[in-house]
C-alpha positions as CSV (number, residue, x, y, z in Angstrom):
1,M,65.8,-7.8,63.6
2,K,62.8,-9.0,61.1
3,L,59.4,-9.0,62.3
4,T,57.7,-12.3,61.0
5,K,53.7,-12.8,60.9
6,T,54.0,-15.2,63.9
7,K,56.1,-12.5,66.1
8,A,53.6,-9.7,65.3
9,I,50.3,-11.7,66.1
10,V,51.8,-12.5,69.7
11,L,53.2,-8.9,70.0
12,G,49.5,-7.9,69.0
13,C,47.7,-10.5,71.4
14,L,50.2,-8.6,74.3
15,L,49.3,-5.3,73.6
16,V,45.5,-6.0,74.1
17,L,45.7,-7.5,77.3
18,P,43.4,-5.9,80.1
19,I,45.3,-3.1,82.0
20,S,44.6,-3.0,85.8
21,K,41.9,-1.4,87.4
22,A,44.0,-0.7,90.3
23,F,44.8,2.9,88.3
24,A,40.7,3.8,88.1
25,V,39.8,7.0,88.1
26,P,35.8,7.2,88.1
27,V,34.5,10.3,87.2
28,V,32.1,11.9,89.8
29,Y,28.5,13.2,89.8
30,S,27.6,15.2,92.7
31,G,25.6,17.4,94.2
32,Y,24.4,18.9,97.6
33,D,21.9,21.0,99.1
34,A,22.0,22.0,102.7
35,G,18.5,21.9,104.7
36,S,16.7,20.4,101.6
37,G,14.1,18.1,102.5
38,S,12.5,17.6,99.1
39,L,13.8,16.9,95.3
40,A,11.7,20.5,94.5
41,A,14.2,22.4,97.0
42,S,17.6,20.4,95.5
43,P,18.3,22.1,92.2
44,N,22.2,20.9,93.2
45,A,21.3,17.3,93.5
46,T,19.1,17.0,90.8
47,A,21.2,18.5,88.5
48,A,24.3,16.1,89.0
49,A,21.6,13.3,88.8
50,A,20.6,14.4,85.5
51,S,24.0,14.8,84.3
52,F,24.5,11.3,85.5
53,D,21.7,10.1,83.7
54,A,22.8,11.8,80.6
55,A,26.5,10.4,81.0
56,V,25.1,6.9,81.8
57,T,22.7,5.1,78.8
58,G,20.9,1.8,79.5
59,S,21.0,2.1,83.4
60,S,18.9,0.1,85.4
61,I,17.0,1.5,88.7
62,I,16.3,0.3,92.4
63,D,13.5,2.3,93.5
64,F,12.6,-0.1,96.8
65,E,9.3,0.1,95.7
66,S,9.4,-3.4,94.2
67,T,12.1,-6.6,94.3
68,I,15.1,-6.2,94.4
69,P,16.9,-7.2,90.9
70,S,18.3,-10.8,91.4
71,D,21.9,-9.9,90.1
72,V,22.4,-7.5,93.0
73,T,22.4,-8.4,96.8
74,I,22.3,-5.8,99.3
75,T,23.8,-6.0,102.8
76,G,23.0,-3.9,105.5
77,G,20.3,-0.5,105.3
78,T,16.5,-1.5,105.8
79,T,13.5,-0.8,103.0
80,T,11.0,1.2,104.9
81,N,8.9,3.8,104.4
82,N,9.6,5.5,107.8
83,A,12.3,8.3,108.5
84,G,11.2,8.6,111.9
85,C,11.9,12.6,111.4
86,S,12.1,15.3,109.5
87,A,12.7,14.8,105.7
88,A,15.9,17.2,105.8
89,L,17.1,15.2,109.0
90,C,16.1,11.7,108.6
91,G,15.7,11.8,104.7
92,Y,12.3,10.6,102.5
93,N,11.4,8.9,99.5
94,T,12.6,10.3,96.2
95,T,10.9,7.9,93.7
96,V,7.8,9.8,91.6
97,G,4.8,8.3,93.4
98,G,6.7,6.0,95.3
99,S,6.9,6.0,99.3
100,Y,9.6,3.7,100.0
101,F,13.9,3.8,100.3
102,S,16.6,2.2,102.1
103,R,17.4,3.6,105.5
104,V,21.1,3.3,106.7
105,Y,21.3,4.0,110.1
106,G,25.2,5.0,111.1
107,G,26.8,1.9,109.4
108,T,27.3,0.5,106.0
109,S,25.1,-0.7,103.0
110,T,27.0,-2.5,100.7
111,F,25.4,-3.6,97.1
112,D,27.1,-6.9,95.5
113,F,26.6,-7.3,91.9
114,S,26.9,-10.8,90.2
115,T,27.1,-9.4,86.8
116,P,30.3,-6.7,87.1
117,I,29.5,-2.6,87.0
118,D,30.8,0.2,85.6
119,S,28.7,2.9,87.0
120,F,26.7,3.6,90.2
121,G,24.5,6.6,91.4
122,A,21.6,7.8,93.9
123,Y,19.8,10.1,96.0
124,F,21.4,10.5,100.0
125,T,18.9,12.1,101.9
126,G,19.0,13.5,105.6
127,W,22.7,14.2,105.0
128,Q,24.5,15.7,107.9
129,I,27.9,14.0,108.4
130,S,30.6,15.0,106.1
131,T,33.0,12.0,106.4
132,Q,31.2,9.4,104.3
133,T,32.4,7.2,101.5
134,L,31.8,5.2,98.9
135,L,34.4,2.0,98.2
136,L,34.6,0.4,94.8
137,T,36.0,-3.1,94.7
138,Y,36.7,-4.1,91.1
139,S,36.8,-7.8,90.2
140,D,40.8,-8.0,90.2
141,A,40.2,-7.1,94.3
142,S,41.7,-3.4,93.7
143,T,39.7,-0.6,95.5
144,V,38.9,3.1,95.0
145,L,37.9,5.4,97.8
146,L,35.4,8.6,96.8
147,N,34.8,10.8,99.7
148,M,31.4,12.2,99.2
149,P,30.3,15.9,100.0
150,T,30.9,18.3,103.0
151,A,27.7,18.2,104.5
152,S,25.8,20.7,107.2
153,S,23.9,20.4,110.5
154,T,20.6,21.1,109.3
155,G,21.0,18.1,107.0
156,G,19.8,17.9,103.2
157,T,20.3,16.1,100.0
158,V,22.6,14.8,98.3
159,F,22.8,13.1,94.5
160,F,26.5,10.9,94.2
161,G,27.1,8.8,91.5
162,F,30.2,7.5,89.5
163,T,31.2,6.1,86.0
164,D,34.2,4.1,85.2
165,A,33.2,3.0,81.4
166,G,34.4,-0.3,80.9
167,A,35.4,-1.3,84.5
168,S,34.2,-4.1,86.4
169,I,33.2,-3.2,89.5
170,T,31.8,-5.9,91.5
171,S,30.5,-4.2,94.6
172,V,30.1,-0.7,96.3
173,T,29.8,0.1,100.0
174,Y,28.2,3.4,101.3
175,N,29.7,4.4,104.7
176,A,26.5,6.4,106.6
177,V,29.3,7.1,109.4
178,N,27.3,8.0,112.3
179,D,24.2,9.6,110.3
180,I,20.9,8.2,109.2
181,V,20.6,8.6,105.8
182,M,17.9,7.3,103.4
183,V,19.0,5.9,99.9
184,D,16.8,5.9,97.3
185,D,16.8,5.3,93.4
186,V,20.1,4.0,92.8
187,R,21.5,3.5,89.3
188,Y,23.4,1.1,88.1
189,R,24.9,-0.3,84.6
190,T,26.3,-3.5,83.3
191,S,30.0,-3.5,82.4
192,G,30.2,-3.8,78.7
193,D,32.2,-5.9,76.3
194,I,33.3,-2.7,74.6
195,P,37.4,-2.1,74.8
196,E,38.4,1.3,77.0
197,P,40.1,3.5,75.0
198,A,43.2,2.9,76.0
199,T,43.1,-1.0,75.0
200,L,41.9,0.2,71.9
201,A,44.9,2.8,71.4
202,L,46.9,-0.5,72.0
203,M,45.0,-2.6,69.7
204,G,45.2,-0.8,66.8
205,L,49.2,-1.1,67.5
206,G,49.0,-4.4,67.7
207,L,47.2,-4.7,64.1
208,A,49.5,-2.3,62.7
209,G,52.2,-5.0,63.3
210,I,50.4,-7.5,61.6
211,G,49.9,-5.4,59.0
212,F,53.7,-4.5,58.7
213,S,54.1,-8.3,59.0
214,R,52.3,-8.6,55.7
215,R,53.6,-6.1,53.6
216,K,57.0,-7.5,54.3
217,K,56.2,-10.8,52.9
218,V,54.6,-9.6,50.2
219,S,57.8,-7.6,49.3
């Protein structure tokens, strides 16, 4: 069948249609230090945070020391500077020079983003229960559930984050599951306009089709 210029352009457009995020596979960054009540005693958590920060450039931070950004709405959790018990068991501030954090008491805390994101991470301190999760909701209403690290009865410190480059995530829900946990130094990155690698590959095929059509016309 002869591939006309019009058909090639239509084919190229079809090939670059967005890929559904129902099949998203986020890259996870995770580190846990059992019994830790400070970042100085949390080499695994701080290393995971450093790896996340190196991979995710241009992120914004919510440190609970100032007003929450206007493009973020947080439901659940209470901003406070009083954990109520020891740092290892109930959590602590992780912001240098700060004192506030979000206290999540055995329930959920949801971060809704008016501008979708593709990356999210935070410190979770006072970590004692092993069944805690992050639920990611994408703009197409698909979801991904991430299981967080196994915990210890002595409490401790976790950094947990993920990136899904090019994704469009509208909310992240943390489930504390019968634990008292402090959340602090939340990082997130707004989704960019750069197509994902798979989309770029398909776009290349579409452009190749257009080039083939032009060569046929010349010949």
